[in-house]
N, C-alpha and C positions, 0 to 999 in steps of 0.2 A: 696586201692587204686583206682582211674578213667583211665579209655579209657585212655581220653585226656593225666591225666599224666604219662600214664605209655610207651604212645605211644616217649610222648617225653622225657621221660628219657632210651626209647631205642634210640633215634634218637642223643641220647649226648653222650653215648657210641659205639655210632657204629664208631662217630666221633671222639673221642678221641681212638678209636683204630685205624683209620686210619692215627692220627697226629705223627710227629717223634718227638722226644723232647729232652735234654740233658740238666743237670742242673748241676748247683755248684753253693756248697755251705760254707759260710764264707772263702771265699779267701778274704787273709788279705792285700790289699791295698783300696783307697780308692773309692768309686763307682764312683764319678767324675772321676777322671782320668780312671775307667776301659768305662763309656760311651762314652770318646772318640772318644776308640778303635771300639766298638761296633756298634756306628754311622756310620763307616767307609764300614760296611759289611749289614747293614740295606738292604734288598731286592735284594740285590746282588746274580748274581748266586754262586754255592757255587765254584767252578773253580776256579773262579775270585776271590772270597773271599780268598781261601788259598792260593792264589798268594798274595794278598792284606797282611794278615798277617802275611805272611812269609819275607814281605820284610819292614815291617815295623819296625822301630827301639826302640819302646818301649815296657819295658819288660811284660805289659800285656798282647801286640798279640801273645805272645808264649803260653799263659796259654789257648787265645780264641779259639789260631789254634789246640789245645789240643780237643778242648769241642767242633768242630766244627767238627774235625775225629770223635769223639765218637759218635753225632749226627749222620752221615755219616754210621760209622757199626752197629747202631739202625737201620735205614733204610733198611740196607742188611740183617738184620735181619729178618725182618716182611716182607722183600719182596726179596724171594729168589728166582732164574732163574730172574729175572729182572736186565737188567745194568743200573749202575749209568746214562753212556752220555743219555741212550736212554730217561729218566724219566725228565730229564729238573729238577734239583734240583736247588732251591733257598732257600735263608735266608729269612723264612718268617716272623718271629717276633724274635728279640731279645729284651731282656729288663734286665737293671740293679735294680735290689732293695737292700738300705742298710741293711745290718745284723749287729747284738751284735757289741758294743762299749766296747774296754776296754779304761776305765779309767785311768790316770796316772796325779803323780804331781810332777812337777820341780821345784823346789826350784828359788826364785826370793828373787830381792832385801827388806832391810829393812821386813824380815821375813815371807812375802807373799810368797804364792806357788800360777804359773801360773797352770791349768789343763790339759794336753795333750789329745787327742779323737785318741785311735788308732781307724781306722774305717776299718771297713770289708765290703765285699757285698757276694749278691747273683745273678748267672746271669742264663736265661733258656733260652734257643735259639731252637728254632721251625724250622724244615725243612718242607718247601712244595714242592709240586711238578706240573710243568705246563701241563702235560700229562693228572693227574688227575683232575685237572679243567676243562681243554676242555671236558673230558667224560661226569664229570656231567652234565655240560652246553648241552650238546647236548641230554644226557638221559631226561633231565628237560624240553626239549621243543619237 
């Protein structure tokens, strides 16, 4: 392995070590419905995002709230001794991808059948810290 490749690989590893994420696999709702809720909290402060999810009446909001709490606890494990309020955490990225589909048939008139696609999704939530960004910008300058 060349030195440039090794340096870039180490940089990617370090970046991955500093990111905090939580993933939800094969949740049985359509990705379209989940994206409506995910769009509400993208780029929002963590405390505000929890409030938004708590008071949103859609069923998917409760699932995303649990996922956000899981990401926060993952952050606490990686950053022991640092308070969440001091870190200024925010939802850096959240995206919803489609997962496997269960295909069913529904009887239709005149001997035909309509296909029913029961969709599911994967959600990935990545937290960012505004303090880490300002520290890295100061170090580069």
